[in-house]
N, C-alpha and C positions, 0 to 999 in steps of 0.2 A: 579159359585164360585168353584166348584170341579175342573174344568179345570184349573183355575188359580193356585190352590193349587198343582195340579199334575205337572204343568210346573215348578213351583218354587222349588218343592221338587224332581224334576227329576223322577217322578213316572208315566210313561205312562199308567200303568194299571188302573189308576183312571180317565183317560181322558174319556170324554163323548163318547158314542158309535157313535153319529152322526159325530163327528170329525174324529174318526177312520175310519168310512165308507167313508168320504170325501177323506181322505188320500189314502185309498185303490183304490177309483175310479181314483184318479190321477195316481196311479201306473198302473192301467189297461189301461189307455189311451195311455201310452207310447208304442212305438213299441217294440215288443219282439225281442231281438237280437238272432242271430243264435248261434249254439253251439260253433263254433270256436271262435267267438268274445267273447262269454260269458266265455269260458275257459281262453282266454287271459286276459280278464278284471279281472277275479277272481284271476288269478296268479299274475297280477300286483297289485291287491288290497291286496292280502296276503303278497306280498313282501313289499309293502309300510307300511302295518300295522305292520309287523315284525320289520322293520327299526324304525318305530315310537316307538314301544314298547321298543326296545333296547335303543334308545336314551332317552326315558322317564325313563327307569330303571336306566340307567347310571346317569342321572341327579338326580333322587331321591337318589341313593346311595351316590353321591357326596354331596348332601345337608345333608343327614343323617350323613355322616362322619364328615362334618363340624360342625354339631350341637352337636354330641356326643363326638367329640375329645376334651379331657380336656386341659385346659391351665395350664401348670406346671410352672407358672411364678416364684413362690416362690422357688421351688426346683432348677430351672435353675439358678436363681440369686445366690443361695448358691453353685452352681457348683456341686451338688450331682449327677445329671444324666450324667454329663460328665465323672466323675471319676468312677462311678459304672459300674458293668458289665451289659450291656444291654441284653445279652443272657438270663440271669436268669430271668429278668423281663418278657420278651416275653414268657418264658416257663412256667409261672405260671397261664396262662389263661386256659380255659376249655379244650383245646386240646394240651396244652404245655407238653413238656417232663418232666419238673420239677413237674407239677401236676400229671403226670403218676407215677413218682417215689414216691411222697408223698402217693398216694393211694396204691401203691404196698407195701410200708413200713408199712402202717396201716394194710393192709390185711395180710401181712406176720406175723406181731406181733400178730394179732388177731387169725390167724389159729394155731399158735404155742402155744397159751394160756399163753404167757409170760407177757401180760398186760391186765388188766380187761377192760379198756376203749377201747383199740384196738380190744379186743375180741367182745365187744358189737357193735362196729362200722364196723367190718370186712365185714359183709354181705352187708351193704349199700355201703361200699367202693368197693366191687366187682361189684355191679350194676353200680356205677359211672365210674368204670374203663371200663366196657363194653360199656357204653354210650360214653366215650371218644374215644375208638377205633372205634366205629361206626361213630362218627363225623369226625375223621381223615380220614377214608376210603371214606366217602361221599365227603369231601373237596378234597381229592386226585383225585377222579373221575371227579369232576366238574372243577378242575383247570388243568386237563391234556391237553396237546397240541394236538388238533385234526389234525394238519397239518403235524405231523411227519410221516415218511414213515413206512408202515406196515411191520413187520418182517414175517418170514416164518410161524411161528405158529399162527399168527393172533392176538397176545395179544393186540396190539394197536387198532385193529379193535374192539375187545371185549370191550376195555375201552371206545371207541367212542360210541358203542351201549349202554353200561351201562350209560354213561353220558346223551345220548338222552333219555333213559328211565326215568332217574331221572327228567330231565327237563319236560318230558311229564306228569309226576306225579305232577308237580308243585313245585318240590324241586330244588330251585336255589341256596341254601346255606346250609351249615351244621349248621348254627346258627338258633335258633328258634326266634319267634317274641319277646319273653321275652329277648333274648340276644341282639336283635337289638335296643331295647328301653332302655333308661337310667332311666326310672321310673319318669322322670320329667313331670308334668302335665302342659298343656298350660292353658291360661285363659279360652278358650272355653271349655276345659275338665272340669275345676272346675265349670263353669256355668252349663254344662249339668249334673254334679253330683248334684248340688244344685236343679236343676229342677227335677231330678229323685227322690230325697228325698221328695220334696214338693208333687209330684204326689203320691208317695207311702203313705206318711202320710195322704193325703186326702182320699185315699182308705181305710186305716186302721181305721181312726177316723170316717168317715162319709158315705162312699160309699159301704162298704163290710160287710159281716157277720164276727163278731169277736168271737173268742173262747178264753176265758180267762182261763189260767191255774194257778196253785199255784205259779209258778215262774214268773208270770207277762208276759208270752209270749202272743203275739197276732198274729193270723194267718189270712191270706186273703183267702177267697173262690175264687177259680179260675173261670173265666168266661168260658161258653161253647164255643166250637170252632165256629169261625165266619163263617157265610154263607150269605154274602151280607146284613148284618144287617145295619140298619140306626138309627139315633137318631134325635129328634126334638129339634130345638133351635130357639126361637123367631118366632115360627110359620112356620119355614122352615125345610125341611128335608135334612139331611146331611149324607153322608156315614160314618159308624163307622170305624175309622182308628186307628190301634194300634200304640202306641208310638214308638215301635221298628221299624215300617215301615218308620217312619219319620227320626229317628236317631238311629243307632245301639246302642248308649250309653244309650238309654232309653228302651231297651228290658226288658219286665217284668213289666212295669208300667201300662199296661192295655190300654183300649181305651182312646183317648184324648177328652176332652171337646172341642166343636167347637171354643170357644174363645182362648183356649190354642193352638189349632191347627193353628189358624190364626196368633197368636203371633209367633209361631215357623216358620211359612211360611215367615213372614216379616223378622225374624231374619236370616233365611237362605238366603234371598235375600239381605242381608246387608242393610236393610232399618231401622232397630232399633239396638241399642247396646245391649251388654250383660246385663247391668243394667236395661235397659228398658224392656227387655224380662222377667227378674225375677219379676219386679214390676207388669207387666201386668198379669203374671201367679198368683202371690199372690193376686192381687185384684180380679181376677176372682174366685179364690178358696174361698176367703172371701165372695164374692157375693153369690156363690152357697150355702155356709153354712147358710147365713142369709135367703136365699130363702127357704131352707129346715127347717128353725127354729131350728137349732141345739142349744141345751142348753149349755151355757158356764159354766158348773158346776165344782165343785171341782174334781170329778172323771175324767172328760175330761182333765182338766189341768194336773192331775197326769199321765194320759195316754200319753199326749203330752210329758211330761217330760221323761217318760219311753221310748217313741219313740226316742227322740233326744239323750238320753243317750246311746241308743242302736246303732244308725246308724251314727250320726254326732257329738256327744258330745255337741250339741248346734248349734247355727247359723253358717252355712258355711261361709267361708271368702268371696266367690263370692256374697253371699246373703247380707252379711254385707256391702260390697262395694256398691252394688246397692241401699240399703236402705239409706246409708249416702249420696250417690250421688244425690238421689231424693230430699233431703232437703238442699243440699249445693248450694249456689249461684255461686260457682266457678267450678261446675262440668263440665260445657260446655267449660271451658278453655282448650286449647290443652295441653296435658301432665299431666292433673289432674289424680291423683291416690291416693289410700289409702294404708298406711303402718301402721303396728302395732309396738309399742315400749313399753318397760317397763322402767320407770324412777326410779332409786334406790337412796335412801339417807341413810346416816349413814352406808354405806357399801363400802368397798374398793374393787373395781372391777379390779384392776391391775393384781392380780394373776389370776383371771378368764380369763381376756383378754389374758394373756400369755398362759394359758392352751388351750384356744380356737385356738391360733396360732399353737400349737402342733397338735391339732386335725385336723386342716386344712392341715397341712403338711402330716399327715397320710392319709388323704382323697386323696391327690394328688398322694401319693405313691401307694395306692391301685388302683387308676384309671390308673396310668402309667403301672402297672403290669397287667391290664385288669382283676382284680379280681372282684367278684360279691359282695364283702363286701360293706356295705352301712353306711355312716355317714352323719350327717347334721350339718356342721359348720354354726354358726350364728354370727352376728356382736355383739361385745361388745366394747363399747367405755368408757374408764375411763376419766371422766372430772375433777376429783380431788381425793384427798385421801379418801373422804367420799361420793362421788356422782358418778353416771355413768348412761349410757343408754345401754340397750341391746335389740336385736331384739326379736320380738314375734314369737313363733313357732305356725304356723297356723294349724287348724284342728287337735289338739292334746290335750290330757289330761293326768294328772299324774295317775299312778296306784291307788294311794290313792283316788283321786277325782272320778275316774271311778268306783271303788268298792263301793263308797258311793251313786252312782246314782241309782234311782229307776229301770232303765232299765237294770241294770247290770245282774240281775238274778242269776242263779246258774251255776255251771260248770266251774268257774274260767275264766281265760283269754281265754282258748280254747272255752268254751261255748259262751263267748262274741263274739269272731270272727265268730263263726258259726251263731249267730243271726244277726250279721252285714251283712253277705253275703247271707242270705237265700232268699232274694228277688232279687238277681242278675239274669242276663239272664241265667247263668249256675252256680247255687249255689255251686256245687262241685268244679268246676274249680276256682271260685272266692275264696273259702275257702283255696284251695291249694296255690293260689297266696299269700293270706294273711299269710299263714304259712311260705312260702319262704321268704317273706319280713321280717317276725319276726326273722327267723333263721339268715339271712344275716346281719341284723342290730345288733342282739344280739351278734353274733360272733365278729363283728367289735368293739363294745363298750366293750365287755368282754376282748378282747385283749388289748385295750388301758387301761382298768382298771387295768390290771396286769402290763403293762409296766410302767405306770406313777402313779400307786398306788392310783387310785380314791377310796376314802372312803366316809363314810356317805351315803351309797347306799340304803337308805330306800325307800319305795314306793312313797314317796312324791318327790323324786329326779329322778325318772325314769318315762318317759312318753311313751304313745302309741298313734300313729296317726291313722287316719281313714283308712289307707292302711295296717296297721298291723306292721309298723316299730317301733322299740324300740329306744328311744332317751334319753340320759343321760343329766342332767342339774346340776347346782350348784357344782362348783369345788373348794369349800373352803377348802377341806381336800385332799391334794395330796402329793406325794413324802415323805410318811412316817408319816405324822401327821393324827390323827383320833380322833373323839369324845371319850373322856375317856383316852386319852394319852396312856401310856404304858399298861393300863388295858383295852384297847378297845377290844370289842368282834370281830372286823373285822380284826385285825392285822394278824391273821393266815389264812385269807381267800384271795386267789389270785384275785377272782372276784365273783360277785353274780350270782349264778345259782341255782334257786329254783326248787322244785318238780313241781310247777305250770308251770314254763317255760319249763321244760322237757316234761310235759304233752302236751303242744302245739306242740312239735316236735314228738309226737306219741311215746314217750318213748325212753329209752336208746338204744334199738336194732333196731331203725327205720332208714330208709334212710335219713330222715331229720337230725337226730342226727349225722349220719355219715357225712352229708354235713357240719354241724356245726363244727365238729372236723377237717375236711379237710380244710375248709376256715380259721379256727383258725391257723392251721399249715402253710398254704400258706401265710396268712397275716403276721405271725411271720417272715417267711423268707424274705418277702418284706421289712419289717421294719428293720430286721437285716442287710440287705444290706446297709441301710442308717444310721446305728447306730452312726457313727462318727458325722453326722449332728445333730442328736438329742442330743447326749452327749455334743457337743460343745455349742449348744444353751442354754442348761440348765446350763452348767458350767459358761458361760459368764453372764447369767442373775442372777445367784446366788451370784456373787461377790458383797458384800456390799448391798445386797438386803434387803428390809424391808418386803418382802412378808412373810406372816405367815409360809409358808412351808420352808423358808430359814432363817428367822430371828432368831438369837441366836443358830443356829444349826451348826454342823460340815459339811460344804458343801462338803468337800473332801469325807466324808463317804457316803453322798447322791449320789455323782457322781459314786463312786466305786460300790455301790449297784445297781445303774442303769445299769452300764456296765455289771454286773453279770446277770441281767435279760435279756439283749440282747444276751448273750452267743456268743460273736463274735469268740471265739476259737473253737466252735463246728462245725463239718461238717454237711451236710444236714441230714443224717440219725440220727446222735446224737441229732440234733436240734428237729427233729420230736419226738424222744423218750422223750426229755425234755418237750415238749409241752404236750404230752400225760400225763406225770406226773402232770403237772400244772392243766389240766382239771380234772384229778382224784381227786386231792386235793380239787378243787372247788365243785365237786359233793358230796364228803364226808364231806364237811365243816359243823361243828357244830355251828360256830359263826354266819353264815348267818341267820339261823332260830332264834337264840337267840337275835340277834340285832334287827330283825324285831319285835320280841315280846317285847323287851325293848322299842322300839319307840311307839308301840301300847299302852303300859301301861303308858308311860310318856307323850306322845304327842297326843295320839289318832289316830295315823297314821295306816290305815288299813293294815293288813298283807296279 
């Protein structure tokens, strides 16, 4: 059994010693080659391996570029990318000249003490600028032509040596793994995440020592280092295999039960589907619980609720898909899949659909500029004046719903992200990634909130997904209309930025807040280059429109104010200064806290 598992999982260290001895005997029977032939064969082998690695690397890079290259169909159809300056877009990425100028402007203003936000972000901007220069230097060394003739002082030879040294260290690009991935999870990734949470929950609830604290935290007692440990199952002895040895995405989940190990083996051999894998694991866990006579009491149900509120906000989408597929007679039909929608009645979704189109255009503009800003456009279809359908945002929950869950605990959003990542393979690294996701999505939605005047931004209309991304929903109040009309508490607030959000970024003087400011500035410049497109779309849509944001209002005034927010007449340095003023206004806003308090008192929405 162990041999089959080892072969399926490509883990030769689990192969039975008898088989390894047999393979060694086969090797010993062969004639031993002489040194010359051995050296030649090794040289040929190294050459062929190097060629194969180069071909494989080129193929992977090509596949990666094709996967991550965005499709700017909407912007291209509008002719925006043809007329706009391409140079500026290409210079906004992590190693671009415009990014360097933005960081320099922030640092200069901060060092001079002329702007409080720039002063707080200056130290982080300096670090980001140093990182940019390092990336530029690495890229210059890696892309230098090794075939050029060497000059008298040997500078080209030094570049070649530096390039070889970087390659020997495994550095083949100035981009990190984080830069090379677009954050999109495959179906297999979602399945492994659901498996990981099931295994951790099983350990928390049934298999480990639990230490309950006042804030509802539950900790797992770590197992001692493994030393050829075995476990018994159905009268048979099996080697104890860590989940992380089977799949790196399961690191930290502890030793696998034999039935779960067999299910993962079948899954890795493409013998069962994702849904079947999850069903097998859930059935085995339920069987183990019944075998150990675990009492299904109220305390356990509350503990489960705390667990899922902490890690996954409830049933993961991959798990939901497998559960419904198990009971669906059409699940075996080719092309079967599960999708989530929200059917709305007594609600006009035409305005929301229009705003979502603007968000999608902004998303394409950020991708084209190679910015790290993150947005999640989702489908909204208006079927009539009072009905419509919108896509369901997976694995996410509103701030309001999250704060009311038993597993939320203390420490605000920052504490929640720490509890979500504490059982990851590397908790510190996982928490930092969640912080980066939070900052990059917060900067994107904050910028759009300012440009298009998104209001009614209470905690019921802002969501957080399981990766730490912030997602804004419900765009019933845009382009100058807000709850309370002219007496709205939000009218003087450019966008929502609370103390709790700043705490997630480690405070105003942190590197993450500096990244927030930098991305906000760069995103503003990217949208500013397309301002004619956005202004034209809003102007055409507003003519004779019955949308609440346009109906009965002076559309010319709306367009003029929108143009003013884009600041098309300002140069780059002046635009950065303007954005810093906008961020300062949001940080010092009195209306944000008061509006959240009003919603809490009137609607019960958590602050």
